[in-house]
N, C-alpha and C positions, 0 to 999 in steps of 0.2 A: 270261540269254537271249541267244542269238546274233542278229545283224542282218545282212542281206544288203545290200551296197553295190556299185553299179556304178561302176567307174572306168575311163575311157577305153575304153568299150565292152566291157571285160572284166568278167566276173563273178567278182569276188573275194570270198572269204569272210574277214571280219574280225571278230574278237571285240572288242567295245567294252570296252577296259580302259584304265586309266591307265598310261601309260608310267612306267617307274621314275624317270626323270629329270625328269618334268614335275609341276608342282604339282597336287594333288588338288582336284577341285571339291567334294569332301565335306570339311567342316572336321574336323580331328583333335581328339580329346579332349585337353583341357589336361593337362599333366603335373602330378601331385599332389606338393606339397612336404611330405614327411613331417616335416621339421624345423619347418615352420610349424604343422602340426597338433599336433606335440608341444608347441610353445610355447603354443598356445591351450589345450590340455588342462591344462598346468601352471598357467597364469594362472587358468583356471576353478576349479581346485582351491583355489588361494590365495585367490581372492575369496570362494569359498564358505566356507572355513574362517574367514577374517577376519570375514565377516558373522556367522557362528555365535558366534565368540569375543566380538565387541563386543556382540552381542545378549545374550549371557550376562552380560557386565559391566553392561550397562544395566539388565537385570532385577535383578541383584544390588544395584545402587545404589538402585533404587526400592523394593526390598522390605526391605533392611536399613537400620535407622536409623543415621545418622551419630553416631559416639561423641562428637563435639565440639559438637553443637548445643546441648545442655542440660547445663551443668556440674552435677555432683552436689552435693547439699547436704552440708555438713560432717557427718560421722558422729560421734556421741558418742565421746569418749575416743580418737579417731584424729587423727593429725596432719593439719592443714589449713594448708598453707603452713608458716609458722613458729609456728602456734598449736597447742598441745596442749589438749585439752578434758578437764575433770573433771566429775563429777556431784555435785550437792547432793541429798541424799535426806532426807526427813523421814518416819519411820515413823508417828509419831503422827497426822499429817494426810494420810498416803498421797499425797505429792506429791514430785516431783523435777524438776530441770531441769539442763541442761548449762551450763557456763560456762568461759571460757578459763582456763588454768592460772595465768596471772599475776594474775587477779582474786583479791581477798581477800574471802571471805564470812564475815561475823560476825553473831552473834545480838544483838538488842537488843529492848526491850519497848515502844518508843515508837510508838503509833499515834494519839497525841492530836491530831495535825493532820488526821486523816481521819474520826474517829468519836468521839462523846462517851462512849459506854459502853465503858470499857476492857476489860470482860469479853468484849466482842465482838472484841477484838484477839487473834486466834488465834496469829499468828506475824509477827514483824518482823525483817528482815535488812538489814544494811548491806553494800553491794557496792562495793569500792574497786579500780579498775583500776591503781592506782599505790601504791607503798610510801611515797609522800609524804603527810603529813597535811594538806597544803594543797590537794590536788586535790578537786574536788567529788565526793561519793559518789553512787552510785545506790542505790536502795532497793527492797525487795520487802516487800509486806504481804499477809497472808491475813486477811480480815475476815468476820465473820458479821453478817447483817442488811443486805441490799443497799439497802433503802430508807433506811437511816440513814447511809450513806456520803456524805461530802462532801469534795471536793478543792478547797480554797480557793486563791484567788489575790488579787492586789491589787484587781482590778476585775472579777473573774469567778470562777465556781465550776463544778465538774463534779459532777453527781449523777445518780441514776436517777429518771426521771419515770414513776411507776407508771401514770398516766393515758395517757401516750403509749407506754408500754412501750418506752422507749428511754432511753439515756444522753444527757444534754443538757449543753451549755455555756451557762450563764446569764451573760449579760454585763450591763453597766450599762444598756445600751439594749435593751429587749425587742424581739422575742420571743426565747425561748431557741432555740439552734441544736441540732437533733437530730444526734447524731454517728453516722456510718455505721460498719459493720463494716470495719475496715482489712485484716485478714488472719485466717487461722486457724492455730492451732498444728499441729504435725505429727500430733497425736492428734485434730484436728478441732474443737477449741474455738474459738469466735469471739473475736477480739481487737478492741477498740475503742481507737483512738488519738486523743489530743488533746494540746494543750500548755497550760500555765498557769504563772503566776509573778507576779513583781513587780519592784521597782526594783533588787533585788540578784541577780536571776537567774530563770531559768525552766527548766522540765523538760518532757520528753515523758512522758505517762502512757499506759501500756498496760494496759487494763482487760480482765480475763478472767473473766467472770461464770459462776457455776455456779448457775443459777436453781433447779435441783432441790433443792439443799442450802441455798439461801439464803445462799450464800457468794460472795465475789469476791476474786480475786487481782489485785494491782496492782504493776506494775513502774514505777519512776520513774527516768528517764535524763536527766542534765543536758543542757540545750540551750544555755544561756548562763549565765555566772557572773562575778560581780564579786568579785575577791579583795580582802579588807579586811585588809591587814597592820596597819592602825592599830588593829585590835581587840586587838593584843598590845602596846599602848603601855606597859602595866605590866610586861611581860616582855620586856626588850630583846633577850635571846637569841633568843626566838621571833620577834620582829619582824624581826631581822636575817636569820634563816633564811627567813622568809616573803618578804622582799624579794629574797633571793638566788634563791629558787624562781621568783618572778615574772620576774626578769631572765633566768634560764635558759630560761624558756618563750618569752618574746618574742624572745630571740636565735635560738631554734630555729624558731619558727613564725611570727614576724612580722618577720623581718629586723632585729631589734634595735630596732624602733620601738615606743615605749611606746604604750599604748592609753588612751583617755579613761577616767578614773575607774578605772583598773586592771582593766578587763574582760579576761578571758582570751580569747585569739584563738579564734574559732569552729573553725578547723581543728585546734586542739589538742584540743578536746572531741570533735570528730568522729573524730579519730585514736584517742584512747584508748578510745572507746566504739564503734569500728568493728564489733565483733562482738556488740554488745548485742542487736540484733534477732534474730540466730540463737539467742542464749541464750533470748530470750522465746518464740520459736517452738518451742523444745524443751520448754517447760513441759508437764507431764502429771500428771493425777490417776490414780492406780493403786489397785487393790484392795489390793495388798500390795506394799511396796517391798522388793525383795530386795537 
């Protein structure tokens, strides 16, 4: 729109415009930095992709189990560290269990310490983790007649109390202590654990009852043991071998220091029977052993 202005009495027509060389009274639009916009776009893309990537990783970590949280149980007949596993199978009684390859499993017929009726002694095994005849053996028994089983000790005994429907530890001072279920085998059978013994040693007893068949399997694992080399006083050769064995054990497991009454060091027993409980948990009754 044009505006009339009177200057010095003269009527002059002037178009109100901004001269070229004078600053505008209307602010200019700021210049856009395309470099800055490009940087912002790149940054946005990177942030968005990073959030997506880490979101995926977080989701993966919460939905996928960590492989190292629970170490797998040793598989039968497969190498577990330096231990190779073998399987003992008995077709007659349809049972089997895995044991370390260095263990020697042998058959015997002695159940006299556990049951009076020897006809109820179905199976008895000796289990030796060493090739030495002076190491204390572990044992396995399969017995018929749960109510007749008695595991004797010097001042206590373990048996099944039919009134309490529980295995109990009978001590010199009553009442008897009911024994809880310690664990289950891999096949789901309950295992009761206790210890018993006397002045020359003690053992852990792992009791696996089969109430349906009125049978019970028992593993005995040495807990403490007094080596009596003087038992071989009539056989000097064996006595010398026994003393040499004792010296080798205390040198390796007790820093060469002799023990009171020649008790074998506890860490020696726990070392040679370190895989015993895996052996016990592998025990299984099967319809047919192939």
